[in-house]
C-alpha positions in Angstrom: 111.4 -15.1 9.0 111.0 -16.8 5.7 113.9 -16.8 3.5 113.3 -17.9 0.1 112.2 -16.2 -2.4 108.5 -14.7 -2.6 106.5 -14.1 -5.7 103.7 -11.1 -5.2 101.1 -11.4 -8.2 99.4 -8.2 -9.0 96.0 -8.1 -11.0 94.9 -5.5 -13.0 91.6 -5.6 -14.6 90.0 -2.3 -17.0 86.9 -2.5 -17.5 84.9 -0.6 -20.7 88.8 -0.5 -21.7 87.6 -0.1 -25.8 86.4 3.5 -24.5 89.8 4.5 -23.3 90.6 8.2 -24.8 94.6 8.2 -25.1 96.4 9.2 -27.4 100.1 8.4 -28.6 102.2 9.1 -25.5 99.3 9.0 -22.8 99.0 6.3 -20.2 96.6 4.9 -17.9 97.7 4.4 -13.7 96.6 1.5 -12.1 95.6 2.3 -8.2 98.8 2.1 -6.3 99.9 -1.4 -4.1 102.0 -3.2 -1.8 102.1 -6.1 0.2 103.3 -7.6 3.7 107.4 -8.5 2.7 107.1 -6.6 -0.1 108.7 -2.7 0.6 107.6 0.0 -1.4 104.4 0.6 -3.2 103.9 0.4 -6.6 101.5 1.3 -9.6 101.5 0.1 -13.6 101.5 2.3 -16.1 99.9 1.0 -19.3 99.9 2.8 -23.1 96.6 2.1 -25.0 98.0 3.5 -28.3 101.8 3.1 -27.6 104.6 4.9 -25.6 107.2 6.1 -28.4 107.0 6.4 -32.2 109.1 3.3 -32.2 106.5 1.6 -30.6 103.5 3.3 -31.8 102.0 0.1 -32.8 101.9 -1.7 -29.5 100.4 -1.5 -26.0 103.2 -0.6 -23.5 103.2 -1.9 -20.1 105.8 -0.3 -17.1 106.0 -1.1 -13.6 106.5 2.2 -11.5 108.1 2.4 -7.8 107.2 5.2 -5.4 110.4 7.4 -5.4 110.1 7.9 -1.6 110.8 4.2 -1.1 113.7 3.8 -3.6 116.9 2.4 -1.7 114.9 1.3 1.3 115.0 -2.6 0.0 118.4 -4.3 -0.3 117.4 -7.5 -1.5 116.7 -9.0 -5.1 113.5 -7.9 -7.2 112.7 -9.4 -10.4 109.4 -8.5 -12.7 107.9 -9.9 -15.1 104.5 -7.9 -17.1 102.0 -9.3 -19.5 98.7 -9.3 -20.6 96.0 -12.1 -20.1 94.0 -13.8 -22.6 90.1 -14.8 -21.7 91.7 -18.4 -20.4 94.7 -16.8 -18.7 96.3 -19.7 -20.1 98.3 -17.0 -22.9 100.1 -14.2 -21.6 101.8 -11.7 -23.6 104.4 -9.0 -22.9 104.0 -7.0 -26.1 101.0 -6.8 -28.1 99.5 -5.1 -31.4 97.0 -2.4 -30.5 94.9 -3.9 -33.8 95.7 -7.7 -32.0 93.3 -6.3 -28.8 90.7 -4.4 -30.2 90.1 -6.0 -33.4 91.8 -9.6 -34.3 91.4 -11.3 -31.0 89.0 -8.8 -29.4 86.9 -12.0 -28.3 90.3 -13.2 -26.4 91.3 -9.9 -24.7 89.0 -8.2 -24.1 85.4 -10.7 -22.9 82.8 -7.9 -21.5 85.2 -5.2 -22.8 87.8 -6.5 -19.6 91.4 -6.0 -20.5 93.2 -8.1 -17.9 96.8 -6.9 -16.7 99.7 -9.0 -14.8 102.3 -8.4 -12.6 104.8 -10.5 -10.8 107.6 -9.5 -8.5 109.8 -12.0 -7.2 111.9 -10.8 -4.5 114.9 -13.0 -2.9 116.1 -16.4 -3.6 115.9 -19.8 -3.0 112.2 -22.1 -2.6 109.2 -19.7 -4.1 106.8 -19.3 -1.9 103.8 -17.7 -3.6 102.0 -15.4 -1.6 98.2 -14.5 -1.8 96.8 -12.2 -4.9 96.2 -8.7 -5.4 93.4 -7.6 -7.8 92.6 -3.8 -8.5 90.0 -3.0 -10.8 89.7 0.6 -12.8 86.6 1.0 -14.4 86.6 3.8 -17.9 83.5 5.9 -17.0 81.0 6.4 -20.2 77.6 7.8 -20.7 75.2 7.3 -23.3 72.9 9.7 -24.5 69.5 9.5 -26.7 68.2 12.1 -27.5 65.3 13.6 -30.2 67.0 16.9 -32.5 63.4 18.2 -34.4 64.5 21.2 -36.9 61.8 23.1 -37.5 61.1 24.7 -41.1 63.8 22.4 -42.0 63.2 23.7 -45.6 64.4 27.3 -45.1 67.5 26.1 -43.3 70.4 27.9 -45.6 73.7 26.6 -46.8 76.4 26.3 -43.0 73.2 27.7 -40.9 73.6 25.4 -38.0 70.5 24.1 -36.2 71.4 23.6 -32.5 70.2 21.9 -29.7 71.4 21.5 -26.1 71.8 18.3 -24.6 71.6 17.6 -21.1 73.5 14.9 -19.0 70.5 11.7 -17.9 72.5 11.9 -14.5 73.4 15.6 -13.7 70.9 18.7 -14.4 73.6 20.6 -16.9 74.4 20.9 -20.1 76.7 17.8 -21.9 77.0 18.8 -25.3 75.5 20.8 -28.0 74.3 19.5 -31.5 74.0 20.7 -34.7 72.5 19.9 -38.0 73.6 21.8 -41.2 74.5 20.9 -44.7 77.2 22.0 -47.6 76.9 22.8 -51.0 79.6 21.8 -53.2 79.7 21.8 -56.5 81.1 19.0 -57.7 79.9 16.8 -54.2 76.4 18.3 -54.3 74.7 18.7 -50.4 75.7 17.2 -47.8 73.7 16.8 -44.7 76.3 17.0 -41.2 75.0 16.0 -38.0 78.4 17.9 -35.8 78.4 17.1 -31.8 80.6 19.5 -29.0 80.8 18.0 -25.3 80.6 20.7 -22.6 83.9 19.5 -20.9 87.2 18.5 -22.6 87.3 15.1 -20.5 84.3 13.7 -22.6 85.4 11.9 -25.8 82.6 10.7 -28.4 83.6 7.0 -28.9 80.4 6.1 -30.8 77.2 7.2 -32.3 74.4 6.6 -34.4 71.8 8.8 -36.7 68.2 7.8 -37.4 65.8 9.4 -39.4 62.1 9.2 -39.0 60.0 8.9 -42.2 56.3 8.0 -42.2 56.2 6.5 -38.3 59.4 4.3 -39.4 63.1 5.1 -37.9 65.6 4.6 -40.9 69.3 4.5 -39.9 71.2 7.2 -42.1 74.8 7.6 -39.9 76.5 5.7 -37.7 80.7 5.6 -37.0 82.6 4.5 -34.0 86.3 4.7 -32.8 86.9 2.5 -30.3 88.6 0.1 -32.2 91.2 2.4 -34.3 94.9 2.0 -33.6 94.7 6.3 -34.1 91.1 7.1 -33.1 89.9 8.9 -35.6 87.5 12.5 -34.6 84.0 11.3 -35.1 82.2 14.6 -33.5 80.6 15.4 -37.7 78.9 12.9 -38.7 78.1 13.0 -42.2 74.3 11.7 -43.2 73.4 9.2 -46.0 70.7 10.9 -46.8 70.6 14.4 -49.0 68.7 17.4 -48.0 67.4 17.3 -51.6 65.9 13.6 -50.7 64.0 14.6 -47.8 62.5 17.7 -49.8 61.7 15.5 -52.4 59.9 13.4 -50.2 58.6 16.5 -47.9 55.2 13.8 -47.0 57.2 11.3 -45.8 60.2 12.9 -43.8 58.5 16.2 -42.3 55.8 16.3 -40.1 54.3 20.0 -40.2 57.3 21.3 -41.8 59.7 19.3 -39.1 62.3 16.7 -39.3 63.1 14.5 -36.3 66.2 12.4 -35.6 67.2 9.9 -33.3 70.4 10.9 -32.0 72.3 7.9 -30.1 75.8 8.8 -29.0 78.2 7.0 -25.9 81.0 9.1 -24.6 84.3 8.8 -22.3 84.0 10.4 -19.4 87.1 9.7 -17.4 88.0 7.1 -14.4 85.2 6.5 -12.5 86.3 3.4 -10.4 89.4 2.5 -8.8 90.0 0.3 -6.7 92.0 -2.3 -4.5 90.6 -5.8 -4.2 92.8 -7.4 -1.8 92.7 -10.8 -1.3 92.1 -11.7 2.7 94.1 -14.9 4.6 91.6 -15.7 7.4 88.4 -15.9 5.5 87.8 -19.9 5.0 86.1 -20.6 8.2 83.8 -17.6 7.7 83.3 -18.5 4.3 81.8 -22.1 5.4 79.6 -20.1 7.9 78.4 -17.7 5.4 77.1 -20.2 3.1 75.0 -22.3 5.7 73.5 -19.5 6.1 73.4 -18.1 2.4 71.8 -21.7 1.6 69.0 -21.4 3.9 67.9 -18.4 3.1 68.4 -19.4 -1.0 66.0 -22.2 -0.4 63.5 -20.0 1.0 63.8 -16.9 -1.3 63.1 -20.1 -4.5 59.8 -20.5 -3.1 58.6 -16.9 -4.4 58.2 -15.4 -7.9 61.8 -13.6 -9.7 61.4 -10.1 -11.1 61.4 -11.7 -14.3 58.8 -14.1 -13.3 56.4 -10.8 -12.6 57.1 -9.5 -15.4 56.1 -12.0 -17.4 53.1 -12.0 -15.6 52.4 -8.6 -16.1 52.7 -8.8 -20.0 50.6 -11.9 -19.7 47.9 -10.4 -17.9 47.7 -7.6 -19.5 47.2 -5.1 -16.4 46.8 -1.6 -16.6 48.4 -1.0 -20.1 48.7 2.1 -21.6 49.5 1.4 -25.2 49.1 -0.9 -28.3 51.4 -2.5 -31.2 49.2 -2.8 -34.3 50.0 -5.4 -36.7 48.2 -5.8 -39.9 45.6 -8.5 -38.6 46.1 -7.9 -34.5 46.2 -5.1 -31.6 49.0 -6.4 -28.4 48.6 -4.3 -25.2 51.6 -3.2 -23.6 53.3 -0.7 -21.0 54.9 2.6 -22.2 56.9 2.5 -19.2 58.2 -0.7 -20.4 59.1 0.2 -23.8 60.8 3.2 -23.3 63.4 1.1 -21.0 63.8 -1.3 -23.7 64.0 0.6 -26.5 65.2 3.8 -27.1 63.3 4.2 -30.6 59.8 3.4 -28.8 61.2 5.6 -26.2 61.3 8.5 -28.4 58.5 7.8 -30.5 56.2 8.0 -26.9 58.0 10.7 -25.2 58.4 13.0 -27.8 55.2 15.4 -30.0 54.9 12.2 -32.3 51.6 10.4 -33.4 52.2 7.4 -31.4 52.6 9.3 -28.5 49.1 11.1 -28.8 47.4 8.2 -30.3 49.1 5.8 -28.2 49.2 3.4 -30.8 52.5 2.3 -32.3 52.0 0.8 -36.4 54.0 -2.7 -37.1 52.6 -3.8 -40.1 56.1 -4.9 -41.4 56.0 -7.4 -38.5 54.1 -10.6 -37.8 51.9 -11.5 -34.9 54.2 -14.5 -34.1 57.1 -11.4 -34.1 55.8 -8.8 -32.6 54.4 -11.4 -29.9 57.9 -12.9 -29.3 59.1 -9.2 -29.0 56.8 -8.3 -26.4 58.2 -11.6 -24.7 61.2 -10.3 -25.2 60.9 -7.2 -23.8 59.2 -8.1 -20.4 61.2 -11.2 -19.6 64.6 -11.8 -21.8 63.8 -14.4 -22.9 62.5 -16.0 -26.3 60.4 -18.7 -27.3 60.0 -21.0 -29.7 62.9 -20.1 -31.8 62.4 -21.0 -35.2 64.7 -19.8 -38.2 61.6 -17.5 -39.8 61.0 -15.7 -36.4 64.3 -15.8 -35.8 65.0 -13.7 -38.7 62.4 -11.1 -38.4 63.0 -10.6 -34.4 66.2 -10.1 -35.7 64.9 -7.3 -38.2 62.9 -6.0 -35.3 65.9 -6.1 -32.7 67.8 -4.0 -35.0 64.8 -1.5 -36.1 63.7 -0.7 -32.5 67.5 -1.0 -31.5 67.2 -3.9 -28.9 70.8 -4.6 -28.7 70.2 -7.7 -26.0 67.5 -9.7 -28.6 70.1 -9.2 -31.3 72.8 -10.9 -30.1 70.6 -13.3 -28.9 69.0 -14.3 -32.7 72.8 -14.4 -34.1 74.3 -17.6 -32.7 70.8 -19.4 -33.3 71.2 -18.0 -37.1 74.9 -18.9 -37.1 74.1 -22.2 -35.9 71.1 -22.9 -38.0 73.1 -22.2 -41.6 72.2 -24.4 -44.1 73.2 -24.1 -47.9 70.4 -23.2 -49.0 69.7 -20.7 -46.3 73.4 -18.9 -46.3 72.4 -16.7 -49.1 69.1 -15.4 -46.7 71.6 -15.0 -43.7 74.0 -13.1 -46.3 71.5 -10.5 -47.1 70.5 -9.7 -43.2 73.9 -9.3 -42.7 74.6 -6.7 -45.3 71.4 -5.3 -44.8 71.6 -4.4 -41.1 75.5 -3.7 -41.3 76.8 -6.5 -39.1 80.2 -6.8 -40.4 80.8 -10.0 -37.4 77.7 -12.1 -38.6 78.3 -10.8 -42.4 82.1 -12.6 -41.9 80.8 -15.7 -40.7 77.8 -16.1 -43.5 80.8 -15.4 -45.9 83.1 -18.1 -44.4 80.4 -20.7 -43.8 79.8 -20.1 -47.9 83.6 -20.5 -48.8 84.0 -23.7 -47.1 80.6 -24.9 -48.9 80.7 -23.0 -52.1 79.9 -25.9 -54.5 76.4 -26.3 -52.7 75.3 -23.1 -51.8 76.2 -21.4 -55.4 74.4 -24.9 -57.2 71.6 -23.9 -54.6 68.4 -22.4 -56.1 67.9 -20.2 -53.6 71.5 -18.8 -54.7 70.2 -18.1 -58.2 67.1 -16.5 -56.9 68.8 -14.1 -54.9 71.5 -13.4 -57.2 68.3 -11.7 -59.8 67.5 -9.1 -56.9 71.2 -8.2 -55.0 73.9 -9.3 -58.2 76.4 -7.1 -57.1 76.3 -8.5 -53.2 76.0 -12.2 -54.2 78.8 -11.6 -56.8 81.2 -10.3 -54.3 80.4 -13.0 -52.5 81.6 -14.9 -55.1 85.2 -13.4 -56.0 85.8 -13.8 -52.0 86.5 -17.6 -53.1 89.2 -16.8 -56.2 90.5 -13.8 -53.7 91.1 -16.3 -50.8 92.3 -19.0 -53.1 94.8 -16.6 -54.5 96.5 -15.8 -51.2 97.1 -19.2 -50.2 
C-alpha cells in the first residue's frame, strides 16, 4: 500500500455564476465527492455574498465532511480551498465580492463560470498526486420576451394596474404577472412603472429591459439588472424613462388604435438545474487512441459536406421561399420570418403580434443603409460579417443594439476598439454613451486620456463638442480628476 502523502484535487465549476440568487449568509453546495484512498464523503460550501457580518463583503468557502464518516480516518489530513483566475495560475482563498462581480470579472468569470479548487492532503512523506475529480453545477436561467399591450391607455387611472399573465416558454403554466401603472405625485409628477411578480418564489429576477414601440421603431425606456450587485437589490419594479403625459402628447406616434405596446425582456434565476461529478478515469488512454483513429476518418468524410452555417448562408443568398422584406429608402431585401424571429426578439415581436409588420410582411429600416442591412442579414443567417469597415461597423453596432442581436454587438465592439484613432474617438464615445455601453465607453475614455492632446485638438472633436457639449466636457474633465488622484 502506498505510504506517502496523497494529494486529492477537486475542481468545482459553477456555470451562470452571476445569476446566483443567494443573500447574505446563504450558501451554495457542491456535489458530494470521494475517491479511492480518501475515506469519507465531502462537499464544498460557497457563500456568494458572505457568511457573517464580519466577512459580508467576502466570498467564503468551507469544506464539509459527512457526519457519518467522522472518526473513521486516523491519517493526518489537511486541505486548501481557493478560487482560481482564468489562467489557473492565480488562486485566492479570500476574495471581495465586487472583485469577482465587477473589478476582475473577466478573470474570475470567463463565460460566467466560477472555478473553485479544493486540495486535500492525506498522510506524510513523498507526494503522490491522485487523478483530479471534477464537478459541475449549473444555475438555471430562463429568458422571457413578451409584448404587453395596454388597450385604452389614455383612460388608465393613477395606480390602476393593467396586468397580463406571462406563460413559461418551457411549461404551459403561468410564470409571472406583469403590470403597468402610473403614479401621480405633486412634486415629482407622473411616473410610469412596470412591475413583474413571479409565480414561484424560487424564481429571482436578475435582468430586465423595457422598450416602447413608436411609429414602428423600438425605443428603450428602462433597463436594469442586479447580477453584479454586492447586495442584490429588488428590481421587480422598474420606473420608465418616459412619462404618461409624454406619450399622450404624441399619441399618433405611441398609440396605435389607442393601444400602447411594450416589449419586455426578463431573465430569471430558476434554481439549480444541473449537478454532476465528472470523474477522471485512469484507463482511458488506449481507448482514446482507438477512438481518435475512428474520429479522424469520420471527420474527413464529414468535411466533404456543407455545414449548417453554409446551408443557412445559401438560403439567404438564393432567397428561396422568402416571406418578408426589410425595406430601406432605396431597396427591398427578401428574408425569412422564421430566421428573423429566431435571431432577434424585436423582429419576433413585430412579426408574431398584431402589428403592421405582421400584416404587411414588410419591415421599414429607413435609418439603415443598404450595405448595413445586407451585412445584418448575412450575420443573422450565418453568424459572420464580411468587409468590416469603420462606417459599416458603427452602423451595424447601432442596428445590433436596436434589434437586440447581442452577439453581433459583441462582434462589432472589438473591431471598433482596435480601429480607434484620435480622429474617431469622439464618434465612438458618443456611440457608446448613446447605447449605454459602459464597458465600451470606459475603453474609449481611457484611449482619449492617453492621447488627449491629439484628440482634444482635432477638428472632429470640436465639431462634436458643438452638438454634445456636456458629454465631451465630462470626458475632458476626467483628465483632471485622474491627475488629481495620482
